[in-house]
N, CA, C and O atoms as CSV, one atom per row, in Angstrom:
chain,resi,resn,atom,element,x,y,z
A,1,MET,N,N,0.840,-1.182,0.000
A,1,MET,CA,C,0.000,0.000,0.000
A,1,MET,C,C,0.878,1.237,0.000
A,1,MET,O,O,1.948,1.267,0.609
A,2,ARG,N,N,0.414,2.225,-0.677
A,2,ARG,CA,C,1.053,3.542,-0.673
A,2,ARG,C,C,-0.065,4.558,-0.553
A,2,ARG,O,O,-0.989,4.571,-1.366
A,3,GLY,N,N,0.017,5.409,0.459
A,3,GLY,CA,C,-1.015,6.425,0.642
A,3,GLY,C,C,-2.395,5.836,0.857
A,3,GLY,O,O,-3.395,6.444,0.475
A,4,GLY,N,N,-2.463,4.649,1.470
A,4,GLY,CA,C,-3.745,4.014,1.754
A,4,GLY,C,C,-4.339,3.235,0.599
A,4,GLY,O,O,-5.431,2.682,0.731
A,5,ALA,N,N,-3.645,3.177,-0.534
A,5,ALA,CA,C,-4.152,2.447,-1.700
A,5,ALA,C,C,-3.269,1.245,-2.000
A,5,ALA,O,O,-2.043,1.332,-1.934
A,6,VAL,N,N,-3.895,0.130,-2.328
A,6,VAL,CA,C,-3.155,-1.070,-2.717
A,6,VAL,C,C,-2.493,-0.806,-4.060
A,6,VAL,O,O,-3.156,-0.398,-5.014
A,7,THR,N,N,-1.173,-1.039,-4.137
A,7,THR,CA,C,-0.441,-0.793,-5.374
A,7,THR,C,C,-0.124,-2.071,-6.140
A,7,THR,O,O,0.222,-2.021,-7.320
A,8,TYR,N,N,-0.242,-3.223,-5.467
A,8,TYR,CA,C,0.046,-4.498,-6.123
A,8,TYR,C,C,-0.641,-5.608,-5.342
A,8,TYR,O,O,-0.546,-5.656,-4.115
A,9,GLY,N,N,-1.326,-6.489,-6.037
A,9,GLY,CA,C,-1.951,-7.628,-5.372
A,9,GLY,C,C,-3.455,-7.476,-5.326
A,9,GLY,O,O,-4.004,-6.477,-5.790
A,10,PRO,N,N,-4.108,-8.459,-4.771
A,10,PRO,CA,C,-3.523,-9.607,-4.083
A,10,PRO,C,C,-2.868,-10.584,-5.044
A,10,PRO,O,O,-3.149,-10.583,-6.242
A,11,VAL,N,N,-1.982,-11.427,-4.495
A,11,VAL,CA,C,-1.268,-12.428,-5.290
A,11,VAL,C,C,-1.408,-13.786,-4.608
A,11,VAL,O,O,-1.604,-13.849,-3.394
A,12,PRO,N,N,-1.308,-14.874,-5.374
A,12,PRO,CA,C,-1.298,-16.195,-4.745
A,12,PRO,C,C,-0.083,-16.318,-3.830
A,12,PRO,O,O,0.999,-15.831,-4.157
A,13,ALA,N,N,-0.263,-16.965,-2.693
A,13,ALA,CA,C,0.823,-17.138,-1.732
A,13,ALA,C,C,0.627,-18.452,-0.991
A,13,ALA,O,O,-0.487,-18.972,-0.911
A,14,MET,N,N,1.715,-18.983,-0.453
A,14,MET,CA,C,1.663,-20.193,0.360
A,14,MET,C,C,2.361,-19.894,1.679
A,14,MET,O,O,3.578,-19.713,1.712
A,15,PRO,N,N,1.595,-19.842,2.768
A,15,PRO,CA,C,2.181,-19.558,4.081
A,15,PRO,C,C,2.767,-20.810,4.715
A,15,PRO,O,O,2.890,-21.852,4.070
A,16,GLY,N,N,3.123,-20.692,5.974
A,16,GLY,CA,C,3.726,-21.797,6.713
A,16,GLY,C,C,2.777,-22.948,6.963
A,16,GLY,O,O,1.559,-22.776,7.018
A,17,MET,N,N,3.363,-24.131,7.115
A,17,MET,CA,C,2.597,-25.345,7.396
A,17,MET,C,C,2.019,-25.281,8.815
A,17,MET,O,O,2.414,-24.430,9.612
A,18,ALA,N,N,1.098,-26.173,9.119
A,18,ALA,CA,C,0.424,-26.170,10.421
A,18,ALA,C,C,1.414,-26.239,11.584
A,18,ALA,O,O,1.187,-25.620,12.624
A,19,SER,N,N,2.508,-26.983,11.419
A,19,SER,CA,C,3.491,-27.116,12.498
A,19,SER,C,C,4.458,-25.934,12.576
A,19,SER,O,O,5.209,-25.817,13.544
A,20,ALA,N,N,4.448,-25.063,11.572
A,20,ALA,CA,C,5.308,-23.872,11.543
A,20,ALA,C,C,4.559,-22.749,10.850
A,20,ALA,O,O,4.974,-22.292,9.785
A,21,PRO,N,N,3.467,-22.300,11.439
A,21,PRO,CA,C,2.634,-21.294,10.771
A,21,PRO,C,C,3.317,-19.934,10.655
A,21,PRO,O,O,4.191,-19.581,11.447
A,22,THR,N,N,2.895,-19.198,9.656
A,22,THR,CA,C,3.338,-17.820,9.513
A,22,THR,C,C,2.495,-16.975,10.452
A,22,THR,O,O,1.266,-17.011,10.389
A,23,ASP,N,N,3.150,-16.214,11.326
A,23,ASP,CA,C,2.406,-15.379,12.272
A,23,ASP,C,C,1.678,-14.267,11.533
A,23,ASP,O,O,2.292,-13.528,10.762
A,24,PRO,N,N,0.368,-14.140,11.763
A,24,PRO,CA,C,-0.343,-12.995,11.191
A,24,PRO,C,C,-0.016,-11.740,11.997
A,24,PRO,O,O,0.319,-11.813,13.179
A,25,GLY,N,N,-0.118,-10.609,11.345
A,25,GLY,CA,C,0.103,-9.351,12.045
A,25,GLY,C,C,0.687,-8.299,11.137
A,25,GLY,O,O,0.836,-8.495,9.931
A,26,THR,N,N,1.013,-7.177,11.747
A,26,THR,CA,C,1.621,-6.056,11.038
A,26,THR,C,C,3.066,-5.949,11.501
A,26,THR,O,O,3.341,-5.914,12.700
A,27,PHE,N,N,3.983,-5.898,10.549
A,27,PHE,CA,C,5.418,-5.929,10.833
A,27,PHE,C,C,6.141,-4.881,9.986
A,27,PHE,O,O,5.558,-4.284,9.081
A,28,ARG,N,N,7.409,-4.673,10.297
A,28,ARG,CA,C,8.263,-3.823,9.476
A,28,ARG,C,C,9.311,-4.691,8.786
A,28,ARG,O,O,9.829,-5.643,9.369
A,29,VAL,N,N,9.610,-4.349,7.544
A,29,VAL,CA,C,10.685,-5.025,6.815
A,29,VAL,C,C,11.988,-4.735,7.558
A,29,VAL,O,O,12.291,-3.581,7.862
A,30,THR,N,N,12.758,-5.787,7.849
A,30,THR,CA,C,14.032,-5.596,8.547
A,30,THR,C,C,15.214,-5.578,7.590
A,30,THR,O,O,16.127,-4.767,7.750
A,31,PHE,N,N,15.207,-6.470,6.588
A,31,PHE,CA,C,16.268,-6.448,5.575
A,31,PHE,C,C,15.839,-7.261,4.369
A,31,PHE,O,O,14.851,-7.994,4.408
A,32,LYS,N,N,16.604,-7.114,3.299
A,32,LYS,CA,C,16.333,-7.835,2.051
A,32,LYS,C,C,17.609,-8.545,1.620
A,32,LYS,O,O,18.714,-8.096,1.923
A,33,ASP,N,N,17.443,-9.672,0.903
A,33,ASP,CA,C,18.590,-10.407,0.370
A,33,ASP,C,C,18.148,-11.080,-0.921
A,33,ASP,O,O,17.348,-12.016,-0.906
A,34,LEU,N,N,18.673,-10.601,-2.024
A,34,LEU,CA,C,18.268,-11.090,-3.342
A,34,LEU,C,C,18.560,-12.575,-3.535
A,34,LEU,O,O,17.766,-13.290,-4.146
A,35,HIS,N,N,19.690,-13.037,-3.018
A,35,HIS,CA,C,20.116,-14.430,-3.240
A,35,HIS,C,C,20.258,-15.180,-1.922
A,35,HIS,O,O,21.209,-15.942,-1.747
A,36,HIS,N,N,19.332,-14.977,-1.000
A,36,HIS,CA,C,19.439,-15.599,0.322
A,36,HIS,C,C,19.368,-17.119,0.245
A,36,HIS,O,O,18.667,-17.686,-0.592
A,37,ARG,N,N,20.111,-17.762,1.140
A,37,ARG,CA,C,20.047,-19.217,1.310
A,37,ARG,C,C,19.828,-19.486,2.787
A,37,ARG,O,O,20.449,-18.846,3.636
A,38,SER,N,N,18.958,-20.419,3.096
A,38,SER,CA,C,18.593,-20.724,4.472
A,38,SER,C,C,19.758,-21.327,5.241
A,38,SER,O,O,20.394,-22.278,4.788
A,39,THR,N,N,20.025,-20.762,6.406
A,39,THR,CA,C,21.046,-21.333,7.283
A,39,THR,C,C,20.442,-22.438,8.145
A,39,THR,O,O,21.175,-23.187,8.791
A,40,ILE,N,N,19.118,-22.548,8.160
A,40,ILE,CA,C,18.422,-23.539,8.989
A,40,ILE,C,C,18.019,-24.774,8.186
A,40,ILE,O,O,18.045,-25.888,8.709
A,41,PHE,N,N,17.646,-24.586,6.917
A,41,PHE,CA,C,17.092,-25.677,6.115
A,41,PHE,C,C,18.015,-26.056,4.952
A,41,PHE,O,O,17.673,-25.864,3.786
A,42,ASN,N,N,19.185,-26.596,5.289
A,42,ASN,CA,C,20.109,-27.195,4.320
A,42,ASN,C,C,20.488,-26.285,3.161
A,42,ASN,O,O,20.583,-26.735,2.019
A,43,ASN,N,N,20.702,-25.012,3.451
A,43,ASN,CA,C,21.151,-24.069,2.428
A,43,ASN,C,C,20.118,-23.888,1.307
A,43,ASN,O,O,20.474,-23.560,0.175
A,44,ALA,N,N,18.835,-24.104,1.634
A,44,ALA,CA,C,17.759,-23.988,0.640
A,44,ALA,C,C,17.723,-22.576,0.065
A,44,ALA,O,O,17.838,-21.604,0.810
A,45,PRO,N,N,17.566,-22.453,-1.249
A,45,PRO,CA,C,17.491,-21.123,-1.852
A,45,PRO,C,C,16.193,-20.408,-1.477
A,45,PRO,O,O,15.122,-21.014,-1.441
A,46,MET,N,N,16.308,-19.112,-1.198
A,46,MET,CA,C,15.168,-18.261,-0.867
A,46,MET,C,C,15.309,-16.955,-1.658
A,46,MET,O,O,15.507,-15.892,-1.069
A,47,PRO,N,N,15.207,-17.033,-2.999
A,47,PRO,CA,C,15.441,-15.840,-3.805
A,47,PRO,C,C,14.417,-14.732,-3.523
A,47,PRO,O,O,13.262,-14.992,-3.185
A,48,TYR,N,N,14.878,-13.509,-3.673
A,48,TYR,CA,C,14.039,-12.315,-3.486
A,48,TYR,C,C,13.473,-12.228,-2.060
A,48,TYR,O,O,12.309,-11.873,-1.878
A,49,SER,N,N,14.286,-12.549,-1.060
A,49,SER,CA,C,13.821,-12.538,0.327
A,49,SER,C,C,13.655,-11.122,0.861
A,49,SER,O,O,14.542,-10.277,0.739
A,50,VAL,N,N,12.489,-10.891,1.456
A,50,VAL,CA,C,12.179,-9.649,2.159
A,50,VAL,C,C,11.786,-10.072,3.575
A,50,VAL,O,O,10.699,-10.610,3.788
A,51,PHE,N,N,12.677,-9.827,4.541
A,51,PHE,CA,C,12.489,-10.322,5.898
A,51,PHE,C,C,11.673,-9.376,6.764
A,51,PHE,O,O,11.771,-8.154,6.655
A,52,PHE,N,N,10.866,-9.979,7.627
A,52,PHE,CA,C,10.038,-9.290,8.612
A,52,PHE,C,C,9.845,-10.278,9.767
A,52,PHE,O,O,10.028,-11.477,9.557
A,53,ASN,N,N,9.495,-9.844,10.942
A,53,ASN,CA,C,9.180,-10.735,12.062
A,53,ASN,C,C,10.272,-11.781,12.292
A,53,ASN,O,O,10.009,-12.982,12.230
A,54,GLY,N,N,11.478,-11.330,12.555
A,54,GLY,CA,C,12.590,-12.252,12.808
A,54,GLY,C,C,13.044,-12.942,11.550
A,54,GLY,O,O,13.512,-12.285,10.620
A,55,GLY,N,N,12.915,-14.277,11.497
A,55,GLY,CA,C,13.378,-15.039,10.345
A,55,GLY,C,C,12.341,-15.271,9.275
A,55,GLY,O,O,12.620,-15.968,8.300
A,56,ASP,N,N,11.149,-14.712,9.421
A,56,ASP,CA,C,10.117,-14.867,8.388
A,56,ASP,C,C,10.399,-13.931,7.225
A,56,ASP,O,O,10.910,-12.825,7.403
A,57,ALA,N,N,10.055,-14.397,6.030
A,57,ALA,CA,C,10.286,-13.589,4.836
A,57,ALA,C,C,9.246,-13.897,3.770
A,57,ALA,O,O,8.680,-14.989,3.726
A,58,PHE,N,N,9.010,-12.921,2.923
A,58,PHE,CA,C,8.343,-13.155,1.649
A,58,PHE,C,C,9.471,-13.568,0.718
A,58,PHE,O,O,10.508,-12.904,0.693
A,59,HIS,N,N,9.307,-14.642,-0.051
A,59,HIS,CA,C,10.334,-15.005,-1.028
A,59,HIS,C,C,9.749,-15.935,-2.079
A,59,HIS,O,O,8.682,-16.519,-1.894
A,60,GLU,N,N,10.466,-16.057,-3.177
A,60,GLU,CA,C,10.043,-16.974,-4.237
A,60,GLU,C,C,10.073,-18.394,-3.701
A,60,GLU,O,O,11.048,-18.815,-3.077
A,61,GLY,N,N,8.994,-19.129,-3.951
A,61,GLY,CA,C,8.931,-20.513,-3.495
A,61,GLY,C,C,7.698,-21.205,-4.036
A,61,GLY,O,O,6.905,-20.619,-4.774
A,62,SER,N,N,7.554,-22.447,-3.658
A,62,SER,CA,C,6.446,-23.269,-4.136
A,62,SER,C,C,5.101,-22.709,-3.689
A,62,SER,O,O,4.927,-22.322,-2.534
A,63,LEU,N,N,4.162,-22.672,-4.616
A,63,LEU,CA,C,2.799,-22.268,-4.281
A,63,LEU,C,C,1.930,-23.480,-3.962
A,63,LEU,O,O,0.727,-23.341,-3.739
A,64,SER,N,N,2.536,-24.670,-3.941
A,64,SER,CA,C,1.776,-25.877,-3.605
A,64,SER,C,C,2.302,-26.589,-2.362
A,64,SER,O,O,1.633,-27.477,-1.833
A,65,VAL,N,N,3.488,-26.213,-1.889
A,65,VAL,CA,C,4.069,-26.830,-0.699
A,65,VAL,C,C,4.224,-25.759,0.376
A,65,VAL,O,O,4.895,-24.753,0.144
A,66,PRO,N,N,3.616,-25.954,1.554
A,66,PRO,CA,C,3.739,-24.966,2.619
A,66,PRO,C,C,5.191,-24.774,3.068
A,66,PRO,O,O,6.021,-25.676,2.951
A,67,SER,N,N,5.465,-23.595,3.576
A,67,SER,CA,C,6.809,-23.255,4.032
A,67,SER,C,C,6.998,-23.645,5.493
A,67,SER,O,O,6.132,-24.268,6.106
A,68,HIS,N,N,8.146,-23.263,6.031
A,68,HIS,CA,C,8.449,-23.448,7.449
A,68,HIS,C,C,8.231,-22.139,8.201
A,68,HIS,O,O,8.898,-21.885,9.204
A,69,GLY,N,N,7.312,-21.312,7.730
A,69,GLY,CA,C,6.992,-20.053,8.397
A,69,GLY,C,C,7.062,-18.843,7.496
A,69,GLY,O,O,6.476,-17.805,7.804
A,70,CYS,N,N,7.763,-18.959,6.396
A,70,CYS,CA,C,7.834,-17.856,5.440
A,70,CYS,C,C,6.568,-17.806,4.585
A,70,CYS,O,O,5.667,-18.630,4.743
A,71,VAL,N,N,6.515,-16.841,3.689
A,71,VAL,CA,C,5.408,-16.732,2.739
A,71,VAL,C,C,5.989,-16.943,1.346
A,71,VAL,O,O,6.720,-16.094,0.835
A,72,HIS,N,N,5.659,-18.075,0.736
A,72,HIS,CA,C,6.104,-18.361,-0.636
A,72,HIS,C,C,5.278,-17.543,-1.629
A,72,HIS,O,O,4.061,-17.417,-1.494
A,73,LEU,N,N,5.961,-16.997,-2.619
A,73,LEU,CA,C,5.331,-16.229,-3.694
A,73,LEU,C,C,5.839,-16.747,-5.035
A,73,LEU,O,O,6.878,-17.405,-5.102
A,74,SER,N,N,5.099,-16.445,-6.104
A,74,SER,CA,C,5.578,-16.756,-7.450
A,74,SER,C,C,6.821,-15.915,-7.731
A,74,SER,O,O,7.101,-14.950,-7.020
A,75,HIS,N,N,7.559,-16.287,-8.769
A,75,HIS,CA,C,8.733,-15.503,-9.155
A,75,HIS,C,C,8.355,-14.041,-9.392
A,75,HIS,O,O,9.019,-13.134,-8.890
A,76,THR,N,N,7.286,-13.818,-10.159
A,76,THR,CA,C,6.871,-12.457,-10.496
A,76,THR,C,C,6.503,-11.654,-9.262
A,76,THR,O,O,6.936,-10.511,-9.112
A,77,ALA,N,N,5.705,-12.243,-8.375
A,77,ALA,CA,C,5.288,-11.526,-7.165
A,77,ALA,C,C,6.474,-11.281,-6.234
A,77,ALA,O,O,6.593,-10.197,-5.664
A,78,ALA,N,N,7.353,-12.272,-6.072
A,78,ALA,CA,C,8.517,-12.106,-5.205
A,78,ALA,C,C,9.423,-10.990,-5.720
A,78,ALA,O,O,9.922,-10.183,-4.935
A,79,ALA,N,N,9.638,-10.941,-7.034
A,79,ALA,CA,C,10.470,-9.889,-7.615
A,79,ALA,C,C,9.827,-8.520,-7.417
A,79,ALA,O,O,10.525,-7.545,-7.134
A,80,GLU,N,N,8.523,-8.436,-7.559
A,80,GLU,CA,C,7.805,-7.171,-7.366
A,80,GLU,C,C,7.891,-6.720,-5.906
A,80,GLU,O,O,8.184,-5.555,-5.638
A,81,PHE,N,N,7.639,-7.627,-4.964
A,81,PHE,CA,C,7.748,-7.289,-3.541
A,81,PHE,C,C,9.167,-6.840,-3.221
A,81,PHE,O,O,9.361,-5.852,-2.513
A,82,TYR,N,N,10.165,-7.563,-3.742
A,82,TYR,CA,C,11.560,-7.231,-3.481
A,82,TYR,C,C,11.892,-5.822,-3.979
A,82,TYR,O,O,12.563,-5.056,-3.287
A,83,ALA,N,N,11.428,-5.494,-5.161
A,83,ALA,CA,C,11.716,-4.177,-5.741
A,83,ALA,C,C,10.978,-3.057,-4.999
A,83,ALA,O,O,11.511,-1.959,-4.844
A,84,ALA,N,N,9.769,-3.332,-4.548
A,84,ALA,CA,C,8.923,-2.282,-3.976
A,84,ALA,C,C,9.170,-2.024,-2.492
A,84,ALA,O,O,9.020,-0.895,-2.027
A,85,LEU,N,N,9.545,-3.057,-1.750
A,85,LEU,CA,C,9.655,-2.921,-0.295
A,85,LEU,C,C,11.070,-2.573,0.129
A,85,LEU,O,O,12.046,-3.066,-0.438
A,86,GLN,N,N,11.165,-1.719,1.133
A,86,GLN,CA,C,12.449,-1.292,1.680
A,86,GLN,C,C,12.453,-1.512,3.188
A,86,GLN,O,O,11.391,-1.520,3.809
A,87,PRO,N,N,13.639,-1.693,3.792
A,87,PRO,CA,C,13.687,-1.797,5.251
A,87,PRO,C,C,12.944,-0.637,5.911
A,87,PRO,O,O,13.105,0.526,5.541
A,88,GLY,N,N,12.127,-0.994,6.898
A,88,GLY,CA,C,11.312,-0.009,7.590
A,88,GLY,C,C,9.889,0.071,7.088
A,88,GLY,O,O,9.014,0.564,7.799
A,89,ASP,N,N,9.631,-0.409,5.864
A,89,ASP,CA,C,8.271,-0.397,5.324
A,89,ASP,C,C,7.394,-1.338,6.148
A,89,ASP,O,O,7.863,-2.350,6.670
A,90,VAL,N,N,6.135,-0.990,6.253
A,90,VAL,CA,C,5.167,-1.810,6.994
A,90,VAL,C,C,4.569,-2.843,6.050
A,90,VAL,O,O,4.157,-2.521,4.935
A,91,VAL,N,N,4.528,-4.104,6.519
A,91,VAL,CA,C,3.891,-5.184,5.775
A,91,VAL,C,C,2.878,-5.851,6.701
A,91,VAL,O,O,2.999,-5.800,7.925
A,92,GLN,N,N,1.891,-6.468,6.093
A,92,GLN,CA,C,0.853,-7.128,6.890
A,92,GLN,C,C,0.638,-8.538,6.366
A,92,GLN,O,O,0.540,-8.768,5.161
A,93,VAL,N,N,0.567,-9.478,7.308
A,93,VAL,CA,C,0.257,-10.860,6.990
A,93,VAL,C,C,-1.112,-11.142,7.574
A,93,VAL,O,O,-1.308,-11.051,8.786
A,94,ALA,N,N,-2.058,-11.484,6.716
A,94,ALA,CA,C,-3.426,-11.781,7.155
A,94,ALA,C,C,-3.648,-13.278,7.110
A,94,ALA,O,O,-3.143,-13.962,6.220
A,95,SER,N,N,-4.401,-13.783,8.067
A,95,SER,CA,C,-4.653,-15.232,8.074
A,95,SER,C,C,-5.932,-15.538,7.334
A,95,SER,O,O,-6.320,-16.701,7.227
C-alpha cells in the first residue's frame, strides 16, 4: 500500500505449514537479500527474500508446498515485492 491504496496484489501465496505457521500481524521489513540461502534448512534457496518478524520472509517458493513459516510467492510476485519494499516499510500478513 502507498497512501492508503493497494499498489500491487492480491497475489497467490503459500504460508507456513500447520506445524510452523506464519504469524499474522503487522510488521516492518528488517532487511532484504536477493540471493538468500537458508542457514536452517540445508542451504535452501530463498530468492528475493524480504524479511520481517525475525526469520520470516516473503520469497520466491512453491505455491503448492507450505513453508516453514515464510510466505512463498511466485517468481513475479517475489520480484515485485523485493523491488517495492524497503527496510522499515510496513507489511501485513493476514490469516
